[in-house]
PyMOL Python script that loads the backbone (N, CA, C, O; Angstrom):
from pymol import cmd

cmd.read_pdbstr("""\
ATOM      1  N   MET A   1       4.804  -1.258  38.433  1.00  0.00           N
ATOM      2  CA  MET A   1       4.749  -1.195  36.964  1.00  0.00           C
ATOM      3  C   MET A   1       5.412   0.079  36.454  1.00  0.00           C
ATOM      4  O   MET A   1       5.211   1.146  37.033  1.00  0.00           O
ATOM      5  N   PRO A   2       6.185  -0.007  35.398  1.00  0.00           N
ATOM      6  CA  PRO A   2       6.813   1.224  34.873  1.00  0.00           C
ATOM      7  C   PRO A   2       5.790   2.139  34.195  1.00  0.00           C
ATOM      8  O   PRO A   2       4.899   1.684  33.478  1.00  0.00           O
ATOM      9  N   GLN A   3       5.943   3.396  34.435  1.00  0.00           N
ATOM     10  CA  GLN A   3       5.032   4.366  33.830  1.00  0.00           C
ATOM     11  C   GLN A   3       5.346   4.557  32.342  1.00  0.00           C
ATOM     12  O   GLN A   3       6.504   4.563  31.925  1.00  0.00           O
ATOM     13  N   MET A   4       4.303   4.710  31.578  1.00  0.00           N
ATOM     14  CA  MET A   4       4.502   5.030  30.164  1.00  0.00           C
ATOM     15  C   MET A   4       4.895   6.500  30.028  1.00  0.00           C
ATOM     16  O   MET A   4       4.439   7.359  30.783  1.00  0.00           O
ATOM     17  N   MET A   5       5.742   6.757  29.056  1.00  0.00           N
ATOM     18  CA  MET A   5       6.121   8.145  28.804  1.00  0.00           C
ATOM     19  C   MET A   5       4.938   8.889  28.199  1.00  0.00           C
ATOM     20  O   MET A   5       4.300   8.356  27.291  1.00  0.00           O
ATOM     21  N   PRO A   6       4.618  10.087  28.656  1.00  0.00           N
ATOM     22  CA  PRO A   6       3.473  10.812  28.096  1.00  0.00           C
ATOM     23  C   PRO A   6       3.706  11.201  26.639  1.00  0.00           C
ATOM     24  O   PRO A   6       4.787  11.654  26.264  1.00  0.00           O
ATOM     25  N   LEU A   7       2.696  11.019  25.854  1.00  0.00           N
ATOM     26  CA  LEU A   7       2.811  11.251  24.414  1.00  0.00           C
ATOM     27  C   LEU A   7       2.580  12.736  24.126  1.00  0.00           C
ATOM     28  O   LEU A   7       1.443  13.190  23.997  1.00  0.00           O
ATOM     29  N   ASN A   8       3.664  13.465  24.031  1.00  0.00           N
ATOM     30  CA  ASN A   8       3.518  14.889  23.741  1.00  0.00           C
ATOM     31  C   ASN A   8       3.497  15.120  22.227  1.00  0.00           C
ATOM     32  O   ASN A   8       3.605  14.181  21.439  1.00  0.00           O
ATOM     33  N   TRP A   9       3.358  16.365  21.848  1.00  0.00           N
ATOM     34  CA  TRP A   9       3.196  16.666  20.420  1.00  0.00           C
ATOM     35  C   TRP A   9       4.477  16.427  19.634  1.00  0.00           C
ATOM     36  O   TRP A   9       4.441  16.113  18.445  1.00  0.00           O
ATOM     37  N   MET A  10       5.598  16.577  20.307  1.00  0.00           N
ATOM     38  CA  MET A  10       6.854  16.347  19.583  1.00  0.00           C
ATOM     39  C   MET A  10       7.013  14.874  19.248  1.00  0.00           C
ATOM     40  O   MET A  10       7.435  14.528  18.145  1.00  0.00           O
ATOM     41  N   MET A  11       6.682  14.013  20.186  1.00  0.00           N
ATOM     42  CA  MET A  11       6.758  12.575  19.907  1.00  0.00           C
ATOM     43  C   MET A  11       5.774  12.181  18.811  1.00  0.00           C
ATOM     44  O   MET A  11       6.084  11.364  17.943  1.00  0.00           O
ATOM     45  N   LEU A  12       4.598  12.769  18.865  1.00  0.00           N
ATOM     46  CA  LEU A  12       3.598  12.476  17.839  1.00  0.00           C
ATOM     47  C   LEU A  12       4.085  12.937  16.460  1.00  0.00           C
ATOM     48  O   LEU A  12       3.912  12.241  15.459  1.00  0.00           O
ATOM     49  N   TYR A  13       4.691  14.116  16.435  1.00  0.00           N
ATOM     50  CA  TYR A  13       5.210  14.635  15.169  1.00  0.00           C
ATOM     51  C   TYR A  13       6.320  13.733  14.616  1.00  0.00           C
ATOM     52  O   TYR A  13       6.349  13.438  13.421  1.00  0.00           O
ATOM     53  N   LEU A  14       7.228  13.300  15.491  1.00  0.00           N
ATOM     54  CA  LEU A  14       8.310  12.424  15.035  1.00  0.00           C
ATOM     55  C   LEU A  14       7.774  11.086  14.543  1.00  0.00           C
ATOM     56  O   LEU A  14       8.255  10.540  13.550  1.00  0.00           O
ATOM     57  N   MET A  15       6.790  10.573  15.238  1.00  0.00           N
ATOM     58  CA  MET A  15       6.219   9.294  14.832  1.00  0.00           C
ATOM     59  C   MET A  15       5.580   9.400  13.443  1.00  0.00           C
ATOM     60  O   MET A  15       5.790   8.536  12.591  1.00  0.00           O
ATOM     61  N   PHE A  16       4.807  10.454  13.221  1.00  0.00           N
ATOM     62  CA  PHE A  16       4.193  10.618  11.900  1.00  0.00           C
ATOM     63  C   PHE A  16       5.233  10.887  10.816  1.00  0.00           C
ATOM     64  O   PHE A  16       5.068  10.469   9.670  1.00  0.00           O
ATOM     65  N   MET A  17       6.283  11.575  11.180  1.00  0.00           N
ATOM     66  CA  MET A  17       7.336  11.840  10.202  1.00  0.00           C
ATOM     67  C   MET A  17       8.029  10.544   9.784  1.00  0.00           C
ATOM     68  O   MET A  17       8.306  10.334   8.603  1.00  0.00           O
ATOM     69  N   PHE A  18       8.309   9.670  10.764  1.00  0.00           N
ATOM     70  CA  PHE A  18       8.960   8.410  10.419  1.00  0.00           C
ATOM     71  C   PHE A  18       8.039   7.504   9.612  1.00  0.00           C
ATOM     72  O   PHE A  18       8.487   6.825   8.688  1.00  0.00           O
ATOM     73  N   ILE A  19       6.745   7.492   9.960  1.00  0.00           N
ATOM     74  CA  ILE A  19       5.801   6.687   9.182  1.00  0.00           C
ATOM     75  C   ILE A  19       5.708   7.216   7.755  1.00  0.00           C
ATOM     76  O   ILE A  19       5.661   6.444   6.798  1.00  0.00           O
ATOM     77  N   PHE A  20       5.682   8.539   7.624  1.00  0.00           N
ATOM     78  CA  PHE A  20       5.613   9.152   6.296  1.00  0.00           C
ATOM     79  C   PHE A  20       6.852   8.825   5.466  1.00  0.00           C
ATOM     80  O   PHE A  20       6.746   8.497   4.284  1.00  0.00           O
ATOM     81  N   LEU A  21       8.028   8.916   6.093  1.00  0.00           N
ATOM     82  CA  LEU A  21       9.257   8.586   5.370  1.00  0.00           C
ATOM     83  C   LEU A  21       9.296   7.122   4.965  1.00  0.00           C
ATOM     84  O   LEU A  21       9.757   6.773   3.878  1.00  0.00           O
ATOM     85  N   PHE A  22       8.802   6.268   5.862  1.00  0.00           N
ATOM     86  CA  PHE A  22       8.791   4.844   5.566  1.00  0.00           C
ATOM     87  C   PHE A  22       7.898   4.544   4.360  1.00  0.00           C
ATOM     88  O   PHE A  22       8.282   3.789   3.467  1.00  0.00           O
ATOM     89  N   PHE A  23       6.706   5.140   4.341  1.00  0.00           N
ATOM     90  CA  PHE A  23       5.813   4.907   3.209  1.00  0.00           C
ATOM     91  C   PHE A  23       6.345   5.534   1.927  1.00  0.00           C
ATOM     92  O   PHE A  23       6.148   4.984   0.843  1.00  0.00           O
ATOM     93  N   MET A  24       7.010   6.666   2.036  1.00  0.00           N
ATOM     94  CA  MET A  24       7.589   7.262   0.836  1.00  0.00           C
ATOM     95  C   MET A  24       8.694   6.379   0.261  1.00  0.00           C
ATOM     96  O   MET A  24       8.824   6.257  -0.957  1.00  0.00           O
ATOM     97  N   MET A  25       9.482   5.770   1.131  1.00  0.00           N
ATOM     98  CA  MET A  25      10.514   4.857   0.637  1.00  0.00           C
ATOM     99  C   MET A  25       9.897   3.636  -0.037  1.00  0.00           C
ATOM    100  O   MET A  25      10.379   3.188  -1.077  1.00  0.00           O
ATOM    101  N   ILE A  26       8.843   3.102   0.548  1.00  0.00           N
ATOM    102  CA  ILE A  26       8.182   1.938  -0.049  1.00  0.00           C
ATOM    103  C   ILE A  26       7.601   2.301  -1.419  1.00  0.00           C
ATOM    104  O   ILE A  26       7.747   1.545  -2.379  1.00  0.00           O
ATOM    105  N   ILE A  27       6.946   3.459  -1.504  1.00  0.00           N
ATOM    106  CA  ILE A  27       6.362   3.875  -2.790  1.00  0.00           C
ATOM    107  C   ILE A  27       7.470   4.122  -3.813  1.00  0.00           C
ATOM    108  O   ILE A  27       7.322   3.781  -4.986  1.00  0.00           O
ATOM    109  N   TYR A  28       8.584   4.717  -3.366  1.00  0.00           N
ATOM    110  CA  TYR A  28       9.694   4.994  -4.275  1.00  0.00           C
ATOM    111  C   TYR A  28      10.299   3.706  -4.834  1.00  0.00           C
ATOM    112  O   TYR A  28      10.578   3.612  -6.029  1.00  0.00           O
ATOM    113  N   TYR A  29      10.501   2.705  -3.951  1.00  0.00           N
ATOM    114  CA  TYR A  29      11.092   1.465  -4.436  1.00  0.00           C
ATOM    115  C   TYR A  29      10.114   0.676  -5.297  1.00  0.00           C
ATOM    116  O   TYR A  29      10.529   0.042  -6.267  1.00  0.00           O
ATOM    117  N   MET A  30       8.825   0.700  -4.966  1.00  0.00           N
ATOM    118  CA  MET A  30       7.848   0.016  -5.813  1.00  0.00           C
ATOM    119  C   MET A  30       7.751   0.686  -7.183  1.00  0.00           C
ATOM    120  O   MET A  30       7.546   0.022  -8.200  1.00  0.00           O
ATOM    121  N   TYR A  31       7.900   2.003  -7.191  1.00  0.00           N
ATOM    122  CA  TYR A  31       7.875   2.707  -8.469  1.00  0.00           C
ATOM    123  C   TYR A  31       9.103   2.372  -9.300  1.00  0.00           C
ATOM    124  O   TYR A  31       9.005   2.243 -10.521  1.00  0.00           O
ATOM    125  N   ASN A  32      10.260   2.229  -8.659  1.00  0.00           N
ATOM    126  CA  ASN A  32      11.488   1.933  -9.390  1.00  0.00           C
ATOM    127  C   ASN A  32      11.599   0.472  -9.794  1.00  0.00           C
ATOM    128  O   ASN A  32      12.454   0.134 -10.612  1.00  0.00           O
ATOM    129  N   LEU A  33      10.769  -0.398  -9.252  1.00  0.00           N
ATOM    130  CA  LEU A  33      10.827  -1.795  -9.664  1.00  0.00           C
ATOM    131  C   LEU A  33      10.317  -1.998 -11.089  1.00  0.00           C
ATOM    132  O   LEU A  33      10.519  -3.062 -11.673  1.00  0.00           O
ATOM    133  N   ASN A  34       9.658  -0.985 -11.649  1.00  0.00           N
ATOM    134  CA  ASN A  34       9.168  -1.119 -13.018  1.00  0.00           C
ATOM    135  C   ASN A  34      10.296  -0.997 -14.037  1.00  0.00           C
ATOM    136  O   ASN A  34      10.168  -1.478 -15.163  1.00  0.00           O
ATOM    137  N   SER A  35      11.387  -0.364 -13.655  1.00  0.00           N
ATOM    138  CA  SER A  35      12.503  -0.259 -14.587  1.00  0.00           C
ATOM    139  C   SER A  35      13.302  -1.560 -14.561  1.00  0.00           C
ATOM    140  O   SER A  35      13.513  -2.120 -13.485  1.00  0.00           O
ATOM    141  N   PRO A  36      13.746  -2.051 -15.700  1.00  0.00           N
ATOM    142  CA  PRO A  36      14.433  -3.346 -15.744  1.00  0.00           C
ATOM    143  C   PRO A  36      15.786  -3.339 -15.043  1.00  0.00           C
ATOM    144  O   PRO A  36      16.226  -4.371 -14.537  1.00  0.00           O
ATOM    145  N   LYS A  37      16.457  -2.170 -15.009  1.00  0.00           N
ATOM    146  CA  LYS A  37      17.757  -2.118 -14.329  1.00  0.00           C
ATOM    147  C   LYS A  37      17.588  -2.348 -12.831  1.00  0.00           C
ATOM    148  O   LYS A  37      18.351  -3.093 -12.216  1.00  0.00           O
ATOM    149  N   MET A  38      16.579  -1.697 -12.254  1.00  0.00           N
ATOM    150  CA  MET A  38      16.333  -1.864 -10.821  1.00  0.00           C
ATOM    151  C   MET A  38      15.917  -3.288 -10.510  1.00  0.00           C
ATOM    152  O   MET A  38      16.328  -3.855  -9.498  1.00  0.00           O
ATOM    153  N   LYS A  39      15.107  -3.861 -11.374  1.00  0.00           N
ATOM    154  CA  LYS A  39      14.663  -5.239 -11.133  1.00  0.00           C
ATOM    155  C   LYS A  39      15.827  -6.216 -11.216  1.00  0.00           C
ATOM    156  O   LYS A  39      15.922  -7.146 -10.416  1.00  0.00           O
ATOM    157  N   LYS A  40      16.712  -6.003 -12.189  1.00  0.00           N
ATOM    158  CA  LYS A  40      17.884  -6.866 -12.320  1.00  0.00           C
ATOM    159  C   LYS A  40      18.805  -6.722 -11.108  1.00  0.00           C
ATOM    160  O   LYS A  40      19.358  -7.708 -10.622  1.00  0.00           O
ATOM    161  N   MET A  41      18.964  -5.495 -10.627  1.00  0.00           N
ATOM    162  CA  MET A  41      19.793  -5.262  -9.466  1.00  0.00           C
ATOM    163  C   MET A  41      19.202  -5.939  -8.227  1.00  0.00           C
ATOM    164  O   MET A  41      19.925  -6.535  -7.429  1.00  0.00           O
ATOM    165  N   LEU A  42      17.905  -5.841  -8.080  1.00  0.00           N
ATOM    166  CA  LEU A  42      17.261  -6.463  -6.924  1.00  0.00           C
ATOM    167  C   LEU A  42      17.340  -7.981  -6.988  1.00  0.00           C
ATOM    168  O   LEU A  42      17.541  -8.643  -5.969  1.00  0.00           O
ATOM    169  N   ILE A  43      17.183  -8.531  -8.187  1.00  0.00           N
ATOM    170  CA  ILE A  43      17.272  -9.993  -8.338  1.00  0.00           C
ATOM    171  C   ILE A  43      18.700 -10.460  -8.037  1.00  0.00           C
ATOM    172  O   ILE A  43      18.895 -11.489  -7.391  1.00  0.00           O
ATOM    173  N   ASN A  44      19.683  -9.712  -8.500  1.00  0.00           N
ATOM    174  CA  ASN A  44      21.071 -10.074  -8.189  1.00  0.00           C
ATOM    175  C   ASN A  44      21.351  -9.972  -6.703  1.00  0.00           C
ATOM    176  O   ASN A  44      22.078 -10.795  -6.148  1.00  0.00           O
ATOM    177  N   TYR A  45      20.783  -8.974  -6.057  1.00  0.00           N
ATOM    178  CA  TYR A  45      20.991  -8.807  -4.627  1.00  0.00           C
ATOM    179  C   TYR A  45      20.357  -9.952  -3.845  1.00  0.00           C
ATOM    180  O   TYR A  45      20.950 -10.462  -2.894  1.00  0.00           O
ATOM    181  N   ILE A  46      19.159 -10.352  -4.242  1.00  0.00           N
ATOM    182  CA  ILE A  46      18.486 -11.466  -3.555  1.00  0.00           C
ATOM    183  C   ILE A  46      19.237 -12.773  -3.806  1.00  0.00           C
ATOM    184  O   ILE A  46      19.396 -13.580  -2.889  1.00  0.00           O
ATOM    185  N   ASN A  47      19.691 -12.984  -5.014  1.00  0.00           N
ATOM    186  CA  ASN A  47      20.431 -14.219  -5.300  1.00  0.00           C
ATOM    187  C   ASN A  47      21.766 -14.255  -4.569  1.00  0.00           C
ATOM    188  O   ASN A  47      22.236 -15.322  -4.175  1.00  0.00           O
ATOM    189  N   TYR A  48      22.367 -13.102  -4.393  1.00  0.00           N
ATOM    190  CA  TYR A  48      23.653 -13.068  -3.714  1.00  0.00           C
ATOM    191  C   TYR A  48      23.494 -13.356  -2.219  1.00  0.00           C
ATOM    192  O   TYR A  48      24.364 -13.974  -1.604  1.00  0.00           O
ATOM    193  N   ASN A  49      22.392 -12.909  -1.646  1.00  0.00           N
ATOM    194  CA  ASN A  49      22.178 -13.077  -0.208  1.00  0.00           C
ATOM    195  C   ASN A  49      21.296 -14.272   0.127  1.00  0.00           C
ATOM    196  O   ASN A  49      20.821 -14.400   1.256  1.00  0.00           O
ATOM    197  N   TRP A  50      21.078 -15.138  -0.840  1.00  0.00           N
ATOM    198  CA  TRP A  50      20.204 -16.286  -0.610  1.00  0.00           C
ATOM    199  C   TRP A  50      21.037 -17.418  -0.020  1.00  0.00           C
ATOM    200  O   TRP A  50      21.505 -18.299  -0.742  1.00  0.00           O
ATOM    201  N   LYS A  51      21.219 -17.384   1.305  1.00  0.00           N
ATOM    202  CA  LYS A  51      22.050 -18.383   1.975  1.00  0.00           C
ATOM    203  C   LYS A  51      21.206 -19.102   3.020  1.00  0.00           C
ATOM    204  O   LYS A  51      21.264 -18.777   4.206  1.00  0.00           O
ATOM    205  N   TRP A  52      20.438 -20.061   2.582  1.00  0.00           N
ATOM    206  CA  TRP A  52      19.587 -20.780   3.541  1.00  0.00           C
ATOM    207  C   TRP A  52      20.343 -21.979   4.092  1.00  0.00           C
ATOM    208  O   TRP A  52      19.809 -22.721   4.916  1.00  0.00           O
TER     209      TRP A  52
END
""", "prot")
cmd.dss("prot")
cmd.show_as("cartoon", "prot")
cmd.util.cbc("prot")
cmd.orient("prot")
C-alpha cells in the first residue's frame, strides 16, 4: 500500500489558505449577483454555454 504523505504545518497552512480563498470568491460572487449588470452578464454567459 502506498504511504500517505505526512501532513505538516505547511500543507495545513496551504490547505486552509485555498479553502479561505475559495469561500471568499464564493462570497464575492454572491455579493455581486445583487447588481443587475452582473446578473445580466451571468445570464448571458449561461445562455451562451447552454449546449445540451
